[in-house]
ROSE-4610 file (N, C-alpha, C; in Angstrom, 1 decimal, always signed):
// ROSE-4610
residu = [M/M/M/E/E/E/E/E/E/K/K/K/V/V/V/E/E/E/Q/Q/Q/A/A/A/Y/Y/Y/L/L/L/Y/Y/Y/D/D/D/F/F/F/Y/Y/Y/G/G/G/E/E/E/L/L/L/L/L/L/N/N/N/E/E/E/H/H/H/Q/Q/Q/R/R/R/R/R/R/I/I/I/Y/Y/Y/E/E/E/D/D/D/F/F/F/V/V/V/F/F/F/N/N/N/D/D/D/L/L/L/S/S/S/L/L/L/G/G/G/E/E/E/I/I/I/A/A/A/S/S/S/C/C/C/E/E/E/G/G/G/I/I/I/S/S/S/R/R/R/Q/Q/Q/G/G/G/V/V/V/H/H/H/D/D/D/L/L/L/I/I/I/K/K/K/R/R/R/C/C/C/N/N/N/K/K/K/M/M/M/L/L/L/E/E/E/G/G/G/Y/Y/Y/E/E/E/E/E/E/K/K/K/L/L/L/H/H/H/L/L/L/V/V/V/K/K/K/K/K/K/F/F/F/L/L/L/E/E/E/T/T/T/K/K/K/Q/Q/Q/K/K/K/V/V/V/E/E/E/E/E/E/I/I/I/N/N/N/K/K/K/L/L/L/A/A/A/E/E/E/S/S/S/F/F/F/R/R/R/A/A/A/G/G/G/R/R/R/K/K/K/D/D/D/T/T/T/V/V/V/I/I/I/D/D/D/E/E/E/I/I/I/E/E/E/R/R/R/I/I/I/S/S/S/G/G/G/E/E/E/I/I/I/L/L/L/E/E/E/E/E/E/L/L/L]
num = [1/1/1/2/2/2/3/3/3/4/4/4/5/5/5/6/6/6/7/7/7/8/8/8/9/9/9/10/10/10/11/11/11/12/12/12/13/13/13/14/14/14/15/15/15/16/16/16/17/17/17/18/18/18/19/19/19/20/20/20/21/21/21/22/22/22/23/23/23/24/24/24/25/25/25/26/26/26/27/27/27/28/28/28/29/29/29/30/30/30/31/31/31/32/32/32/33/33/33/34/34/34/35/35/35/36/36/36/37/37/37/38/38/38/39/39/39/40/40/40/41/41/41/42/42/42/43/43/43/44/44/44/45/45/45/46/46/46/47/47/47/48/48/48/49/49/49/50/50/50/51/51/51/52/52/52/53/53/53/54/54/54/55/55/55/56/56/56/57/57/57/58/58/58/59/59/59/60/60/60/61/61/61/62/62/62/63/63/63/64/64/64/65/65/65/66/66/66/67/67/67/68/68/68/69/69/69/70/70/70/71/71/71/72/72/72/73/73/73/74/74/74/75/75/75/76/76/76/77/77/77/78/78/78/79/79/79/80/80/80/81/81/81/82/82/82/83/83/83/84/84/84/85/85/85/86/86/86/87/87/87/88/88/88/89/89/89/90/90/90/91/91/91/92/92/92/93/93/93/94/94/94/95/95/95/96/96/96/97/97/97/98/98/98/99/99/99/100/100/100/101/101/101/102/102/102/103/103/103/104/104/104/105/105/105/106/106/106/107/107/107/108/108/108/109/109/109/110/110/110/111/111/111/112/112/112/113/113/113/114/114/114]
x = [+3.7/+3.2/+4.8/+5.2/+6.7/+7.0/+8.9/+8.9/+9.7/+8.8/+9.9/+7.8/+7.2/+5.1/+4.6/+4.9/+4.5/+4.8/+6.5/+6.7/+5.6/+6.1/+5.1/+3.8/+3.0/+1.5/+1.6/+2.5/+2.3/+2.6/+4.5/+3.8/+3.0/+2.1/+1.1/+0.1/+0.0/-1.0/-0.8/+0.5/+1.3/+2.5/+3.0/+4.0/+3.7/+2.5/+2.6/+2.8/+3.0/+3.5/+3.9/+5.5/+6.8/+6.9/+8.8/+9.5/+9.5/+9.3/+10.4/+11.6/+12.2/+13.3/+13.9/+12.8/+12.0/+11.7/+10.6/+10.1/+11.0/+11.9/+13.1/+13.8/+14.1/+15.7/+15.1/+13.3/+12.8/+12.0/+12.2/+11.3/+13.3/+14.0/+15.2/+15.4/+14.9/+15.7/+13.9/+13.4/+12.3/+11.2/+11.0/+11.3/+11.9/+13.0/+14.3/+14.9/+15.7/+16.3/+16.9/+17.7/+19.1/+19.4/+20.8/+21.0/+22.1/+22.2/+22.9/+24.0/+24.8/+25.7/+25.1/+24.9/+24.0/+23.8/+22.5/+21.7/+22.6/+23.1/+24.5/+25.5/+25.4/+26.7/+25.5/+24.2/+23.5/+23.4/+23.6/+22.2/+23.5/+25.1/+26.1/+25.8/+25.3/+25.7/+25.7/+26.2/+26.8/+26.0/+25.9/+25.6/+24.8/+25.1/+24.1/+23.0/+23.6/+22.6/+21.5/+21.6/+20.1/+19.4/+20.6/+19.7/+18.6/+19.0/+18.5/+17.2/+17.8/+16.6/+15.2/+15.8/+14.6/+14.0/+15.1/+14.4/+13.8/+13.5/+12.4/+11.2/+11.4/+9.7/+9.4/+9.9/+9.2/+8.7/+8.9/+8.4/+7.8/+7.8/+6.1/+5.3/+5.6/+4.4/+3.8/+5.3/+3.7/+2.8/+3.6/+2.7/+1.6/+2.0/-0.2/-0.5/-0.1/-1.0/-1.9/-0.9/-1.5/-2.3/-2.5/-3.5/-4.6/-4.6/-5.9/-6.0/-5.6/-6.1/-6.4/-5.3/-5.6/-5.3/-4.4/-4.0/-4.8/-5.0/-5.9/-6.9/-7.9/-8.9/-8.7/-7.4/-8.1/-7.4/-6.7/-5.7/-8.2/-8.2/-9.7/-10.0/-10.6/-11.8/-11.2/-9.6/-9.5/-9.7/-9.1/-9.7/-11.5/-12.1/-13.4/-14.4/-13.0/-13.7/-12.8/-11.9/-11.5/-12.7/-13.2/-14.2/-15.8/-15.3/-16.9/-16.6/-15.4/-15.3/-15.0/-14.6/-14.1/-16.0/-17.1/-18.0/-19.1/-19.2/-19.5/-18.8/-18.0/-16.8/-18.5/-18.3/-18.8/-20.7/-21.7/-22.6/-22.8/-21.9/-21.8/-22.3/-21.3/-21.3/-22.7/-23.6/-25.1/-24.7/-24.4/-24.8/-24.8/-26.2/-26.3/-27.6/-28.1/-28.8/-27.4/-26.9/-26.1/-24.5/-24.6/-23.2/-24.0/-26.0/-26.1/-26.5/-26.0/-26.4/-25.0/-23.3/-22.0/-22.7/-22.7/-22.4/-23.3/-24.5/-25.2/-24.3/-23.4/-22.8/-21.8/-21.0/-19.8/-19.5/-21.4/-21.0/-21.2/-22.3/-23.6/-21.6/-20.7/-19.7/-18.7/-18.7/-17.8/-18.8/-19.7/-21.1/-19.9/-20.2/-20.7/-19.3/-17.9/-16.6/-16.5/-17.6/-17.5/-18.1]
y = [-7.9/-7.0/-6.5/-5.6/-5.1/-4.5/-4.9/-5.5/-3.8/-2.0/-0.8/-0.5/-1.2/-1.0/-1.7/-2.6/-2.7/-2.1/-1.9/-1.1/+0.4/+0.4/+2.5/+2.4/+1.5/+0.7/+0.6/-0.7/-0.4/+0.9/+1.9/+2.9/+3.6/+4.3/+4.8/+4.7/+3.5/+2.8/+2.7/+2.3/+2.5/+3.5/+4.0/+4.7/+5.6/+6.0/+7.3/+6.4/+5.1/+3.8/+4.1/+4.5/+5.0/+5.8/+6.0/+7.0/+7.8/+8.6/+9.9/+8.9/+8.7/+8.2/+7.5/+6.1/+4.9/+5.6/+6.3/+7.1/+7.7/+8.5/+8.7/+8.4/+7.1/+6.3/+5.6/+5.6/+4.7/+4.9/+5.8/+7.7/+8.3/+7.7/+8.0/+6.1/+5.9/+4.4/+3.6/+4.4/+4.0/+4.8/+5.9/+7.1/+7.9/+8.6/+9.3/+8.3/+6.6/+5.7/+5.7/+5.9/+6.7/+5.1/+5.1/+3.9/+3.5/+2.4/+2.0/+3.2/+2.6/+3.6/+5.1/+5.6/+6.9/+7.7/+7.4/+6.8/+7.0/+6.1/+5.6/+7.7/+7.1/+8.8/+10.2/+10.0/+11.1/+11.4/+10.3/+9.9/+9.2/+9.6/+9.1/+7.6/+6.3/+5.3/+4.8/+3.1/+2.3/+1.9/+1.6/+0.7/-0.5/-0.8/-2.6/-2.1/-1.3/-0.5/-0.4/+0.6/+1.2/-0.5/-0.9/-2.2/-2.3/-3.3/-3.7/-2.7/-0.7/-0.6/-0.8/-1.2/-0.9/-1.8/-3.0/-4.2/-4.9/-4.1/-4.7/-3.3/-2.1/-1.3/-2.2/-2.7/-4.1/-4.4/-5.8/-6.4/-6.0/-4.8/-4.6/-3.6/-3.3/-3.3/-4.4/-4.9/-6.6/-7.3/-6.8/-7.5/-6.4/-5.1/-4.2/-4.8/-5.3/-5.1/-7.0/-8.1/-8.4/-8.8/-7.9/-7.7/-6.9/-5.7/-5.3/-5.9/-5.5/-6.1/-4.4/-3.8/-2.1/-2.4/-2.3/-2.5/-4.0/-4.6/-5.8/-5.3/-4.2/-3.8/-3.1/-2.0/-0.9/-1.8/-2.8/-2.7/-3.5/-4.4/-5.4/-3.8/-3.1/-2.3/-1.1/-0.8/-0.3/-0.6/-2.5/-2.9/-3.4/-3.4/-3.7/-1.5/-1.0/+0.3/+0.2/-0.2/-0.3/-0.5/-1.7/-2.7/-1.7/-1.2/-0.4/+0.6/+1.8/+2.3/+1.7/+0.4/-0.2/-0.8/-1.1/-0.8/+0.1/+1.1/+3.1/+2.5/+2.3/+2.4/+1.5/+0.0/-0.2/+0.0/+1.1/+1.4/+2.5/+3.2/+4.2/+3.7/+2.6/+1.6/+1.0/+0.8/+0.2/-1.4/-1.4/-2.6/-2.8/-2.8/-1.5/-2.4/-2.9/-4.5/-4.9/-6.0/-7.0/-6.1/-4.6/-4.1/-2.7/-3.5/-2.3/-3.6/-4.7/-6.8/-6.1/-6.1/-6.4/-4.9/-4.0/-3.0/-2.7/-3.3/-3.6/-4.9/-6.2/-7.3/-6.4/-5.6/-5.2/-4.4/-3.3/-2.4/-3.1/-4.6/-5.0/-5.5/-6.3/-7.2/-5.2/-4.3/-3.6/-2.7/-3.2/-2.9/-3.4/-4.9/-6.2/-6.2/-5.8/-5.1/-3.6/-3.6/-1.9/-2.8]
z = [-5.5/-5.8/-6.1/-6.4/-5.9/-4.7/-3.9/-3.0/-2.5/-3.1/-2.9/-2.6/-4.3/-3.6/-2.6/-2.6/-1.1/+0.0/-0.4/+1.4/+1.4/+0.3/+0.4/+0.7/+0.7/+0.3/+1.7/+2.7/+3.9/+5.1/+4.0/+4.9/+5.0/+3.8/+3.5/+5.1/+4.5/+6.0/+7.2/+8.0/+9.3/+9.4/+8.7/+8.7/+10.2/+9.9/+11.6/+12.9/+12.9/+14.3/+14.3/+12.6/+13.9/+14.7/+14.9/+15.6/+14.6/+14.5/+13.6/+13.7/+14.5/+13.8/+12.0/+13.1/+12.7/+10.7/+10.3/+10.0/+8.5/+9.2/+8.7/+7.9/+8.3/+8.0/+6.8/+6.4/+5.8/+5.2/+5.5/+4.4/+3.7/+3.8/+3.2/+2.0/+2.6/+1.9/+0.4/+1.2/+0.2/-0.3/-0.1/-1.2/-1.8/-1.2/-1.2/-2.5/-2.1/-2.9/-2.8/-1.1/-0.3/-0.3/-1.0/-0.7/+1.4/+1.6/+3.4/+4.1/+3.2/+3.2/+3.5/+2.1/+2.3/+4.1/+3.7/+5.1/+6.4/+6.3/+6.9/+8.0/+6.8/+6.7/+7.4/+7.3/+7.2/+9.3/+8.9/+10.3/+11.1/+11.4/+11.8/+12.1/+11.3/+11.8/+11.6/+11.7/+10.7/+9.5/+8.7/+7.2/+8.3/+8.9/+9.2/+10.0/+10.9/+12.0/+11.2/+9.5/+8.8/+8.1/+7.9/+7.7/+8.4/+10.0/+10.5/+11.0/+11.5/+10.9/+10.3/+8.8/+7.8/+8.4/+8.3/+8.8/+9.1/+10.2/+11.8/+11.1/+11.2/+10.6/+9.4/+7.9/+7.5/+8.2/+8.7/+10.0/+10.4/+11.2/+12.1/+11.7/+10.3/+8.7/+8.7/+7.8/+7.5/+9.2/+9.9/+11.9/+11.2/+11.4/+11.5/+10.0/+9.4/+7.9/+8.3/+8.8/+9.1/+9.8/+10.8/+11.4/+11.2/+9.8/+9.7/+8.6/+8.0/+6.5/+5.3/+6.0/+5.3/+4.0/+4.3/+2.6/+1.4/+2.1/+0.9/+0.4/+1.8/+1.3/+0.6/+1.4/+0.3/-1.6/-2.2/-3.0/-3.5/-2.6/-3.5/-4.4/-3.3/-3.8/-4.3/-4.8/-5.9/-7.7/-7.4/-8.3/-8.7/-7.3/-7.4/-8.5/-8.1/-8.6/-9.6/-10.5/-11.9/-12.7/-12.2/-12.9/-13.1/-11.7/-12.4/-13.8/-13.9/-14.4/-15.8/-16.6/-17.1/-17.6/-16.6/-17.2/-17.5/-17.3/-16.7/-19.2/-19.0/-20.4/-21.6/-21.0/-21.4/-21.8/-20.6/-20.7/-21.4/-21.7/-22.6/-23.6/-24.5/-26.1/-25.9/-24.9/-24.6/-24.8/-24.6/-23.5/-21.8/-21.9/-20.9/-20.2/-19.7/-18.9/-18.4/-19.0/-18.8/-17.5/-17.7/-17.2/-16.2/-16.3/-14.2/-13.8/-14.5/-12.9/-12.4/-12.9/-13.1/-12.1/-12.3/-11.6/-9.9/-10.5/-9.2/-8.1/-9.1/-7.5/-7.4/-8.6/-7.7/-6.1/-6.2/-5.7/-4.0/-4.3/-2.9/-2.9/-2.9/-2.5/-1.8/-2.7/-1.4/-0.4/-0.4/+0.5/+1.4/+0.8/+2.4/+2.9/+2.0/+2.7/+4.2/+4.2/+5.1/+5.4]
């Protein structure tokens, strides 16, 4: 997964666990695509300070994911729902029996994970 996309997912799930200062700087870097220098200038800290803070935030967010696996579970469930959508299209095309079996299998996997 692309680094910025991964950072966005981690922030979506665990960003509230960062303090306000960390969130503001992390959002500027990841979502607003500001450079380290631009953020440093706005925040009145050094470029190295911004770099270190973003690195620490990444490490914290990755640590939460290692323990809770919320992003992993979300992405797996999303992929299974996409499979169900494709199967629904096949169902409309007339391959009903095999489609129903596949939908039951996938929905069973989702229910087990929940």
